[in-house]
C-alpha positions as CSV (number, residue, x, y, z in Angstrom):
1,X,33.2,44.2,177.3
2,X,33.6,45.7,180.8
3,X,31.2,48.2,182.2
4,X,33.9,50.8,182.3
5,X,34.7,50.3,178.6
6,X,30.9,50.6,177.8
7,X,30.8,53.9,179.8
8,X,33.8,55.3,177.9
9,X,32.3,54.4,174.5
10,X,29.1,56.2,175.4
11,X,31.1,59.3,176.3
12,X,31.2,61.1,179.6
13,X,28.9,64.0,180.3
14,X,28.5,66.6,182.9
15,X,24.9,67.4,183.5
16,X,23.2,69.9,185.8
17,X,19.8,69.6,187.6
18,X,17.8,72.3,189.3
19,X,14.4,72.7,190.9
20,X,12.4,75.8,190.1
21,X,9.1,77.3,191.3
22,X,7.2,76.2,194.4
23,X,8.5,73.2,196.3
24,X,6.5,70.0,196.6
25,X,7.0,66.4,197.8
26,X,9.0,64.2,195.4
27,X,11.6,66.7,194.2
28,X,14.4,65.0,196.1
29,X,13.3,61.6,194.8
30,X,13.8,62.9,191.3
31,X,17.3,64.1,192.2
32,X,18.1,60.7,193.6
33,X,16.9,58.9,190.4
34,X,18.9,61.2,188.1
35,X,22.1,60.7,190.1
36,X,21.7,57.0,190.4
37,X,20.9,56.5,186.7
38,X,23.4,59.1,185.3
39,X,26.3,58.1,187.5
40,X,25.5,54.4,187.9
41,X,24.6,53.6,184.4
42,X,26.6,56.1,182.3
43,X,29.4,57.3,184.6
44,X,28.4,60.9,184.1
45,X,29.0,63.7,186.6
46,X,26.0,65.4,188.1
47,X,26.0,68.9,189.5
48,X,23.0,70.2,191.5
49,X,22.3,73.9,190.8
50,X,21.3,75.6,194.0
51,X,18.4,78.1,194.3
52,X,17.1,77.4,190.7
53,X,18.3,79.9,188.1
54,X,19.5,82.2,190.9
55,X,22.3,79.8,191.5
56,X,23.6,80.3,187.9
57,X,23.6,84.1,188.4
58,X,26.2,83.8,191.2
59,X,29.9,83.9,190.4
60,X,31.0,81.3,190.7
61,X,27.7,79.5,190.3
62,X,26.3,77.9,193.4
63,X,26.4,74.1,192.9
64,X,26.3,70.9,194.8
65,X,28.5,68.0,193.7
66,X,26.7,64.7,193.9
67,X,28.0,61.3,194.8
68,X,26.0,58.2,194.1
69,X,26.5,56.8,197.6
70,X,25.1,59.9,199.3
71,X,21.6,60.1,197.6
72,X,19.6,57.2,198.9
73,X,18.2,59.1,201.8
74,X,16.6,61.6,199.4
75,X,13.8,59.2,198.4
76,X,11.6,60.0,201.4
77,X,12.8,63.5,202.0
78,X,10.3,66.4,201.4
79,X,11.2,69.7,199.8
80,X,14.3,70.1,197.8
81,X,17.9,69.9,199.0
82,X,18.9,72.3,196.1
83,X,16.6,75.0,197.2
84,X,14.2,76.8,194.8
85,X,12.5,80.1,194.1
86,X,9.4,81.3,192.4
87,X,10.4,85.0,192.7
88,X,12.1,87.2,190.2
89,X,11.6,86.7,186.4
90,X,15.1,86.5,185.0
91,X,14.0,88.6,182.0
92,X,12.7,91.4,184.3
93,X,14.6,90.8,187.6
94,X,13.8,93.2,190.4
95,X,17.0,95.0,191.5
96,X,17.7,96.7,194.9
97,X,17.2,100.1,193.4
98,X,13.7,99.3,192.2
99,X,14.6,98.8,188.6
100,X,14.0,95.7,186.5
101,X,17.0,94.1,184.7
102,X,17.3,91.3,182.1
103,X,19.7,88.8,183.8
104,X,19.1,85.9,181.4
105,X,22.5,86.1,179.9
106,X,24.1,85.8,183.4
107,X,22.2,82.4,183.7
108,X,23.4,81.3,180.3
109,X,27.0,82.3,181.1
110,X,26.8,80.5,184.4
111,X,25.6,77.3,182.7
112,X,28.5,77.4,180.1
113,X,31.1,78.3,182.8
114,X,30.3,75.0,184.5
115,X,31.0,73.0,181.3
116,X,27.6,71.4,181.4
117,X,26.5,69.2,178.5
118,X,22.8,69.3,179.5
119,X,20.4,70.7,182.1
120,X,17.5,68.9,183.7
121,X,14.9,71.5,184.9
122,X,12.2,70.4,187.3
123,X,9.3,72.9,187.3
124,X,5.7,73.8,186.6
125,X,4.4,75.4,183.4
126,X,5.7,78.9,184.3
127,X,9.2,77.7,185.3
128,X,9.5,75.5,182.2
129,X,8.5,78.3,180.0
130,X,11.2,80.6,181.4
131,X,13.8,77.8,181.3
132,X,12.9,77.0,177.7
133,X,13.2,80.7,176.7
134,X,16.7,80.9,178.3
135,X,17.7,77.6,176.7
136,X,16.7,78.7,173.3
137,X,18.5,82.0,173.7
138,X,21.7,80.5,175.1
139,X,22.2,77.1,173.4
140,X,21.4,75.1,176.6
141,X,20.5,71.5,176.1
142,X,17.3,71.3,178.3
143,X,15.2,68.4,179.4
144,X,12.1,69.2,181.5
145,X,10.4,67.3,184.3
146,X,6.9,68.4,185.4
147,X,6.1,69.1,189.1
148,X,3.2,70.9,190.6
149,X,0.7,70.1,193.3
150,X,-1.9,71.8,191.1
151,X,-1.4,69.1,188.4
152,X,-2.1,71.7,185.7
153,X,0.9,71.1,183.4
154,X,-0.4,70.3,179.9
155,X,0.0,66.9,178.2
156,X,0.9,64.9,181.3
157,X,-1.8,63.1,183.3
158,X,0.1,63.6,186.5
159,X,2.9,65.8,187.9
160,X,5.2,65.3,190.8
161,X,3.7,66.5,194.1
162,X,0.1,66.2,193.2
163,X,-0.7,62.8,194.8
164,X,0.9,63.8,198.1
165,X,-1.1,67.0,198.1
166,X,-4.3,65.1,197.5
167,X,-3.5,62.7,200.3
168,X,-2.9,65.5,202.8
169,X,-6.2,67.3,201.8
170,X,-8.1,64.0,202.0
171,X,-6.7,63.3,205.5
172,X,-7.7,66.8,206.5
173,X,-11.3,66.1,205.4
174,X,-11.3,62.8,207.3
175,X,-10.3,64.6,210.5
176,X,-12.8,67.5,209.9
177,X,-15.6,65.1,209.5
178,X,-15.7,64.1,213.1
179,X,-15.5,67.6,214.5
180,X,-18.2,68.7,212.1
181,X,-20.5,65.9,213.2
182,X,-19.8,66.6,216.9
183,X,-20.8,70.2,216.7
184,X,-23.3,70.2,213.9
185,X,-21.2,72.6,211.9
186,X,-20.4,73.3,208.3
187,X,-16.6,72.7,208.0
188,X,-15.0,74.4,205.0
189,X,-11.6,73.3,203.8
190,X,-9.8,75.6,201.5
191,X,-7.0,74.0,199.4
192,X,-4.5,75.1,197.0
193,X,-5.1,75.4,193.2
194,X,-3.9,78.6,191.6
195,X,-5.9,78.1,188.4
196,X,-7.2,74.5,188.5
197,X,-9.4,72.5,190.9
198,X,-7.8,69.1,190.7
199,X,-6.8,68.9,194.4
200,X,-10.3,70.0,195.5
201,X,-12.1,67.6,193.2
202,X,-9.9,64.5,193.9
203,X,-9.7,65.1,197.7
204,X,-13.4,66.0,197.8
205,X,-14.5,62.7,196.4
206,X,-11.9,60.7,198.4
207,X,-12.7,62.5,201.6
208,X,-16.5,62.3,201.4
209,X,-17.2,66.0,200.9
210,X,-20.8,67.1,200.4
211,X,-19.9,70.2,198.4
212,X,-16.9,70.8,196.1
213,X,-16.3,74.2,194.6
214,X,-13.7,74.5,191.8
215,X,-12.9,77.5,189.5
216,X,-13.8,75.6,186.3
217,X,-17.5,75.2,187.3
218,X,-19.3,78.4,188.1
219,X,-21.5,78.2,191.2
220,X,-24.4,80.0,192.8
221,X,-24.4,80.4,196.6
222,X,-28.1,79.6,196.6
223,X,-27.3,76.1,195.3
224,X,-24.7,75.6,197.9
225,X,-27.1,76.7,200.6
226,X,-29.9,74.5,199.2
227,X,-27.6,71.5,199.6
228,X,-27.0,72.3,203.2
229,X,-30.7,72.9,204.0
230,X,-31.5,69.5,202.3
231,X,-29.1,67.8,204.7
232,X,-30.6,69.7,207.6
233,X,-34.1,68.5,206.7
234,X,-32.9,65.0,206.6
235,X,-31.5,65.4,210.1
236,X,-27.9,65.8,208.9
237,X,-26.9,69.0,210.6
238,X,-23.3,69.0,209.6
239,X,-21.6,69.4,206.2
240,X,-18.2,69.1,204.6
241,X,-17.2,71.6,202.0
242,X,-13.9,71.7,200.1
243,X,-13.0,74.8,198.0
244,X,-10.1,75.5,195.6
245,X,-8.4,78.8,196.5
246,X,-9.0,80.2,193.0
247,X,-12.7,80.1,193.3
248,X,-14.1,83.6,193.0
249,X,-17.2,85.3,194.5
250,X,-20.3,85.2,192.3
251,X,-19.4,88.6,191.0
252,X,-16.5,87.0,189.2
253,X,-13.8,89.0,191.0
254,X,-10.9,87.0,192.3
255,X,-10.1,87.4,195.9
256,X,-6.4,88.0,195.6
257,X,-3.6,89.8,197.5
258,X,-0.6,91.2,195.7
259,X,2.7,90.0,197.3
260,X,6.1,91.7,197.5
261,X,7.4,90.4,194.1
262,X,4.3,90.9,192.2
263,X,2.7,87.4,192.6
264,X,-0.9,87.0,193.6
265,X,-2.0,84.9,196.5
266,X,-5.4,83.6,197.5
267,X,-6.7,82.8,200.9
268,X,-10.0,84.6,201.6
269,X,-12.5,82.6,199.6
270,X,-13.2,80.2,202.4
271,X,-14.2,83.0,204.7
272,X,-16.3,84.5,202.0
273,X,-18.2,81.3,201.5
274,X,-18.6,80.7,205.2
275,X,-20.1,84.1,205.7
276,X,-22.6,83.5,202.9
277,X,-23.6,80.1,204.2
278,X,-24.1,81.5,207.7
279,X,-26.3,84.3,206.4
280,X,-28.4,82.1,204.2
281,X,-28.8,79.0,206.3
282,X,-28.1,80.0,209.9
283,X,-25.6,77.1,210.1
284,X,-22.4,77.6,212.2
285,X,-19.4,77.5,209.9
286,X,-15.7,77.1,210.4
287,X,-12.9,77.5,207.9
288,X,-9.6,75.6,207.7
289,X,-7.0,76.9,205.2
290,X,-4.6,74.1,204.5
291,X,-2.1,76.3,202.7
292,X,1.5,75.1,202.4
293,X,1.0,72.0,204.4
294,X,0.0,70.5,201.1
295,X,3.4,71.0,199.7
296,X,5.5,69.7,202.6
297,X,6.2,66.4,204.2
298,X,7.1,62.9,203.0
299,X,6.2,62.1,199.4
300,X,3.5,59.4,198.9
301,X,4.5,56.1,197.3
302,X,2.9,57.2,194.1
303,X,5.0,60.4,194.0
304,X,8.1,58.4,194.7
305,X,7.4,56.1,191.8
306,X,6.6,58.9,189.5
307,X,9.7,60.9,190.5
308,X,11.9,57.8,190.0
309,X,10.4,57.1,186.6
310,X,10.7,60.7,185.5
311,X,14.3,61.0,186.7
312,X,15.4,57.9,184.9
313,X,13.6,58.9,181.7
314,X,15.1,62.4,181.7
315,X,18.6,60.9,181.8
316,X,17.7,58.6,178.9
317,X,16.6,61.6,176.9
318,X,20.0,63.2,177.5
319,X,21.7,59.9,176.4
320,X,19.7,60.1,173.2
321,X,20.5,63.8,172.9
322,X,16.7,64.4,172.6
323,X,16.6,68.0,174.0
324,X,13.9,70.6,174.3
325,X,11.6,67.8,175.5
326,X,9.7,67.1,178.8
327,X,9.0,63.7,180.3
328,X,5.3,63.1,180.8
329,X,2.9,60.4,182.2
330,X,0.4,59.1,179.6
331,X,-1.6,55.9,179.5
332,X,0.4,54.3,182.4
333,X,3.8,54.9,181.0
334,X,6.5,57.6,180.6
335,X,6.7,59.4,177.3
336,X,8.5,62.5,176.0
337,X,6.8,65.5,174.5
338,X,8.2,68.8,173.2
339,X,8.3,71.4,176.0
340,X,6.6,73.9,173.8
341,X,3.6,71.5,173.5
342,X,3.5,70.9,177.2
343,X,3.4,74.6,178.2
344,X,1.1,75.7,175.4
345,X,-2.0,75.2,177.5
346,X,-2.5,74.5,181.2
347,X,-4.5,71.5,182.2
348,X,-7.7,72.6,183.9
349,X,-10.5,70.3,185.1
350,X,-12.8,69.4,182.3
351,X,-16.4,69.8,183.4
352,X,-17.1,66.6,181.5
353,X,-14.3,64.8,183.2
354,X,-14.9,61.3,184.7
355,X,-14.4,62.6,188.2
356,X,-16.8,65.4,187.8
357,X,-19.4,62.9,186.6
358,X,-18.5,60.7,189.6
359,X,-19.0,63.5,192.0
360,X,-22.4,64.3,190.5
361,X,-23.4,60.6,190.6
362,X,-22.5,60.5,194.3
363,X,-24.8,63.4,195.0
364,X,-22.0,65.9,195.7
365,X,-23.0,69.5,195.0
366,X,-20.7,71.4,192.7
367,X,-22.6,74.6,193.1
368,X,-24.0,74.8,189.6
């Protein structure tokens, strides 16, 4: 039997793919994998939905037609060629007159107007929750792929973008080490992590940090300062500190800033800790806020492998008509789990986690 006959017997499909929420490295590698598998193995048509769900609100919907011969360059490309957004809840969308409007039906109508048989949504827990709600409401055949540099999507051990973010944070610590030693300074690196401290913990261990502060482990500034003084007494007059942006002052109040569309951003905790260290130890401190550098750039080999595996697995779920599921990485293999299960709880750092025990065993101060 020829390949063309096999494709026809399996039935042609038209599937859509979109990227939602914050960008990260590896999104384009997922798109490449989906196109190569869906078109190359099944003969399906693949449409890219531009600007996440916003693209489905347009009339006509904003889409990109993919060709299999034009996606190979996507493997190493950062960001997302489809564009994305983490602004504007479709169920309470901010309008120009200041009102909020439920625009979910516009998204559903946009999906059906394209004649799509299924939709692959790449997003974090928030995006997947919104996409699932829309899919349940509008009869959309949804398959999810987890991506987030925070690595806090439930059920999966790793999400697309996390490894690259850890690599970038680790390299920053490597570079800060030399300037810290040269000037006898406390160098503080503030990294992303909206609710979870995975980036800080992983990069802190890999980058040789002396102090790691994450939101899951309450700290006392006196313990942080004691660690710095102990190093000073041993003749080590510099120190590397890495802090997750979600770490709060000892009072427990988050240091957040309200943005235009209602989202909260962090970014002052590093300065707060630096000020406390200087007051209590006399050490000269400097702060580096890594920010969105962690999201950008070329994806690491691990993220490319994960993105490729997830993309192929998502297509296979569609072939099996196994919808309302998300692909996940567990025990060194790709599995599928119900999206509802994946978004039920976010994946924080467990204080009894192996890496927490590793940090303690290495003499790294966690502030508690």
